[in-house]
N, C-alpha and C positions, 0 to 999 in steps of 0.2 A: 916613472914608475907613474903607475893609474891606476885607479881602485874601481874593480868591477862589486860587481853581488856581491860574494863572501873572500876575495882573494885578490892583491896586488896583481901586476906584472909589471915587470921589466927589462930591459931588453940592455942587450952588447949587438956590436955589429950581428953577431952568428949562433945568438943565442936568445932565448926566453928565458926566464925565470918567474915560475907562477907564486906566491906568495900566502900561504894563511897563516894569519894570527892564532893567537891563544886565542885569543876574545870569537875569534870565530869560529874555531873549532869548537870553544863550550865556551857558549856564550853564558848559560848560567853558574857560571866557575865554578864546578863540582871539583874540581882535579887543582889540585895548588900549583903543580909546577907546569901544566900543560906546552908542550913545547910549541916551537914555530916549526910550521912546515912548507920546506921550499923543493919544488919538483922542477927539471930540468928540460927545455926542449934543444937537444944541440941540431944544430944547423942550422937553424931559424931564427931570426933577430931583425933588428932593424933596418940590414942592410938588406932585406928583402922587397921589394915595388912593393908587393902585395899589403905588408905589414906597415911600411910609413907610408904610405896614400892609401890605401882604405883605413886604419884606423890611428893612427899616430898623429897624421893630418890631421885628421878629423876631430880626435881631443884637442890637441891643442886650437882648435877655431873656434870650439862650443864653449871653451876654459871660458869662465867668467864673464860670461856674455849674457844680455836682458832679452827675452822672448816677446814679443806681441800676442803668441799664443800662451796656453800653459803645457808648454813643452816640458819635458823632464830631461836636463842634463844626464842623466846618469843612464837613463834607460837610452838613449841617443847612442852611448857609447856601447853598450850592452849588442845596441842590435846591428853599430858595426864593426865589432869584434865578431860575432858570429857572419857579417858576411866575409870578414877577413876568415875567419877558423874553414867558413866553406868553402872559400877560393883555394887555404893551400891545400885540402882535400885533390881539388881538380888539379895543384900542382904537383901535388903526389901521386896522382897518379898519372898525370903525363908523364912524371922524372922516369915511372917504375919500367914503364912502355917503350921510350925513348932509345936506351943504349939496346935491348933486343933489334928495335927497329934498327938504326944504324949497324949492328952489328950484323943482319941481313942482309940489308942492301951491300954492303963491303964485301961480304962472303958471298952475295952471288956473280956481284959484279967483277971479281978478280979469280973466282972458283968453277963458278957456275955450278952447278945442282946433279949431285950425281946421280947416273941413269942405269937405274935395275935392269935391264932386259929392255921394254917398252916403258916401263912406267921410273919416273923421277922419286927417288926413293934413297932420305926420306927429303920430302919437301919443306922449304922453315914454314914454319908457324911461330909467330909469336904467342906464348904462351898465357894463360889468363887475363886474353885479351878482354874478353865480356866483361870478368868481372872487373876490372879494373876500368872499364869504361862506363858500365853503371855505377860504380861511385864516384865518376867525374859528372855523370850528366845527374845524379842524385843531388849532388851537392852543389852543383849547376842552378838547379830548378831554386833548391833551397836560399841560395845566394838571391834567385831573383825577388823569388817572397818577401824577403829581408827589406831589399831595398825599398821593395812596394809598404813594408809598414816605418820604414822611415819616413816615408810621404805621409803615410797615417798619420806618426806620432807629429811631426809639424802643422800641418792641417788640420787635426784632431775630426779624422773622413778614417772609419771604418773598413779601409781596401787590406786584409791581409794574404791575398791571393795576387801573384804577377801581374792583374789586371790594368795594365797601363794605357787601355784602351779608354778603362774608366776616371782614372787620373787625369786622361787629356779632358774627357769630357764636362770634369768636373773643373778645371781650370778655363776651358774655353766657355764657362758660364761665369767665370770670376773679370777680375780688371785687366784692361788691354795691355798690364804693364806686362802678363806673362805670356807674354805672343814667345818671347825666343827663348822660353823653357817646353813652351807646347812646341815650336818648331823640334826644339830637340827629340822630344819625346816622341813624333811624329816620324823624324828622320830614322833614329832604330827600331822604330816599333815591327819593321820585316826582319829586321836579324833577331830583334828580340823572341818574335814569334815565331819562327822558324828554329832556333834553340831551344825553346822551350817544347816545341813539338818534338825532340828529337827526344826528351824524356817522354813526356805524354802517352805516344804512340808506341812507345816501347813498355809503359807499365801497363796504359790499355788498350792496341792491339784494337783495330776492330778487322771488319770481313771487307772493308775500301780502304785502308791503311794500318803502315807500321811499322817500326824503325828495324830498318833492315842492318846488321853487324858483318862484315866483311874481313877476314883473317886475310892475308898473303892468299892469290891465287892465280893457276896457270889460266891466260887469254889467249886469242887467238895473236895478238901482237905481243904479248910476253907475258912476265911474271907484273900482275898487277898487286901492289902497295894495300894496305889494309885503310878501307872504307866504310861510310856507312851514309844513308839517307831517311827519309820518308818516302813515303808511296809515293810515286809520281814523283819526286822529286830527284833531279842530278844526283850522284854518288858526286861526295870528296873525302879526300885523304885525311882522315883519321886523325893521324898525329899532327899535320901540319898546323888541323883546323883545331886542333888544342892549346895549342900556343898563340896564336890569334885569338882565340877565344875569350881566354884568362889574359889579354891585354887588352880587349874590346869593353870585357866586365872589369878592369882595374880604371879604365875610363869612365865606365857607366855609370857604378857607384859614386865616384867622386864626383863625377859633374849633377848626377841629380841630388847627391847628399847638399853642394854648396848654392845648387840654384835655389833651395829649399831654404838653406838659412842665412842667405843673402837677403831672401824677402820676409824674413820673419826677425831677424835680430833687431830689437827697440832701444829704445833709451836714446840721448843725446849725440850719442859719439858717431860719425860718421865712417861706417868702415869701407872699405874695399879689396877686391880681392885680386893679388897680383900670382901672375905665372913667371913661376922660375922658370929660366934658359935651361935646356938638357946640361950645357957644358960646366954653369954652376953649379948642381946640385951637390950636394953633399955626399959621398957615397955611404958613408956609413951607416944614411937616413936619408933616400933620394925622395923626398916629399916635392912637389910638383908645383901649388899651392900655399900662397899664405894671407894671411889679411890682415892690412894693415891701414891704421886709423889716415884716413883722407884726410889730409890739411888742405 
């Protein structure tokens, strides 16, 4: 169970429960018998890697830690919780598209497409592709913004937009100890920029650049699966990309978090980061990293 702004969140493997106390619902105590409110989110719980590695893992790591700077533990939890929520939106969009995509592939592979004279009718299409892609890219950009705010909270900097180039510049002006953190951000910068451009040029297209989203298409070499790209860059398959992007974001968010955390933990206790081997991770809550006292 984790306390957030005005509610508690508790997890089972495949369920999330959000609990509002009478005090949070009625802080002035105007209603003597104000009830507790429990809201259920079915299908998503601690067994989901997004929940486990973005939020629960972070919450365990910051608990009862002393920080070198004025870092607000509760604010950090809210930021990682927001990141978790946005990546769950990405996953929801992916899960909505995947069954249609697989069904169309299976049908066209085994049955082909009905020919009506000189026309292929009906030609297979994923319904609501654009709306699900837009939801995915919008939530993706918000998650990047939140990750940048995590850095700002740790280092008392005002970087609220996903300008990781500014974070890199700031770190380069600081101590040599930031070398590995800088290398991580530099290594991922091109990927981060490309992902942000998909949303930015969808929301703000220019005469030179825009984000193009294609459904199933008939091409000279056969049926082409749904794809996307920014003008001037090669197309890539949407469905496969979505799964890879979600996996990348989990790693990016947790790695950024732990670089910041380890640099900012104060006090006399020496902590070290331990990676749990995949085969030893608890399937009911598959966190990847834990903080242990360095003996």
